[in-house]
N, C-alpha and C positions, 0 to 999 in steps of 0.2 A: 638360709633358716631349714630347721630338722632338723640338726647338727645331731643335740642330745637324743634325741628319738633315732637319728639311723646309727650313729656310734653303739648304740646297746642294740639295736635290731637286726644292723651290719654284722656284728661282731660274732662268730658261728660258737655255739652254747652258751650263747646268754640264757637266749627266750628257754632252753630246754630246760635249764638247771632252776632258773627264777616256775618255773609249772613242775622241776618236783618237787622243787622247794612249796608251792601252790598245796601237791598233794600230798605233803608233807610237812611240817617241824616244829621244831627244831630237828635238823642234819647236821654231824656233827665234820669238817671235811674229811674224811676217809668216807664217809657212805655217800656222799655227794660227790669225790671222783668215780669209787667204784663204779656209780651209772652212769659210766661214758668211757670211753676208747680215746681219750686226750692224756700229753704231760698232767705233773701237777703245778706246772707251770701255770700253764694255761687253764686250769681250773681258779689258779690261784687269781688272776691280772680277769678273769669272769666274774668272780666275787666282788672284787676288790671294785673292778666299774658297777656292779649293779647296788653294791653298798654307796658307791658316789652319790650316788644318785637315788636313797633314800629309798629303793626297794626292795633292797633285805637289809636285815639287824645284824650286825656279828655283834655276840657275847663270849666271850674270852672269859672261862670261869678259871682257868689254870693256862700259863705258854699250853701245856698238851694238849688243852677241851676247850675247840671254840666250836660253837654255833652257830650256825644261819638258821634266823626261817625269815620269812615275808612277809613283810609291810604293809599295812594296807593303802598304802600307796602303789605299791608294788603287784596287789592283787586288781586294783583300778586299771594300772599298766597292765595286764593280763587281759582285763573287760576287756580294753577297747581293742585290741590287738583284734581277739578274736569277734568282735563289733566290724569290725575294719574289714573283717578275711569272708565274712560274713556279708557283707558292700561288694564282696567283691566278685564272692562268688553267684551271688543274685545275679550277673550281668551270664554270662558260661551259659 
């Protein structure tokens, strides 16, 4: 149960990448990569994961010009996470 949600939430950098794209979209790979202190392979893996669940959109203009933007579903996902976070914080 909730395997899809866990695969996104538990993958380090996924939520931060999604949040970054929420603040500014579209972004090319190098812009995304520069924001996080991790390898290109990890960034690539997380972008693929987010695209797989239609949380981001990947547009390849040319082979070297690939841009990523958050989808409406991705925005909704972040909103739901914020709501869950708020719900948990109320209990503290």
